[in-house]
N, C-alpha and C positions, 0 to 999 in steps of 0.2 A: 702570421707564423712564421718560426725561425728555419733556416735554412741548415741544413747539415749534411756534410760531406761523410762520404764512407767510402772504403777502398779494402778490396778484396784480398786476404793473406796468401790465398792461393793464385790465382790467376792474373792479381795486380788491377784488374778493372775497378775504376774509380766513377763516382757520381754522386751529383747532390739531389736532396729530395728534400722535399718541406712537410714538415712533421708538427701537430701542435706539443706542448710540453709535456702534457700528459701520455701521451703516446710512447710505446715501448720501443727502445732502439733498436735497429735490424740486427738481423746476427746471421742471416743466409744470403749469399751472394746472388743476384738474377742470372750471372751467366752459368756461373759451373757448380753454385751449390754451396761453395767452400764458405769459410767464416769471413766474416767481415769486423772490420776495427771502424774507429769514427777516427777522422782527419780532424786536428784542431788546428787554425791558422791565426794568424796574429789577430787581436780583437782592433775593431774599427773607432774605439771610444779613447777621446781627448780630453782631459780635464784640465781646461784653462782659466787663468785668474789666481788672485790670492785667496788663502783662507783654507789650503785643502791639507796643506801640511805645517806643522809647528815651528817649522824652522823659516817659514816665510817672513818677510819683513813687513811689517803691518804701520799705518801711520797712527793708528791710535791706541788703545789699550795694548800695555804689555801684559802676558800671565806672569806668574811668580816663576815658574820653572823654566821661562827662555835661557839660551845657552848666554853662558856671561860675555862671548865677544859680540852677541848681537846686543844687550844690553849696556855694554859698554861706550861702543859708537854711539847708541842712541844719547847715552847720559853726557859725551864729551860735544856732541852735535848742539844739544839743549843747552849746556853750559857755556856754550861758546855764543850762542845766539841772543841770551838776555844780557851779558857783559857789551856789547857792543852798542847798544841802545842806552843803556845808564851811563857808559863813558861819554856818549855824545850828549846826553842832556845835562851832565855835569859839568862839560865844559863851557 
């Protein structure tokens, strides 16, 4: 069950409470009877790794709508790699 933070608009009383997703939000302060508001904090989720953004560099297949700077850098590195072995085998 998630924990929600509430703060009273009238007296400033702040508290946390565990509620189910299906429960209605609290509206009345338990101290003074004033109106409550939900307090939203930072989210504790971090997405690490590749594949979450279109601009991430990928080692494999490139999409057709990739940025020109990304495709240019991968093309130049690809064209440089084959030329080195072919010149070594020809000599």
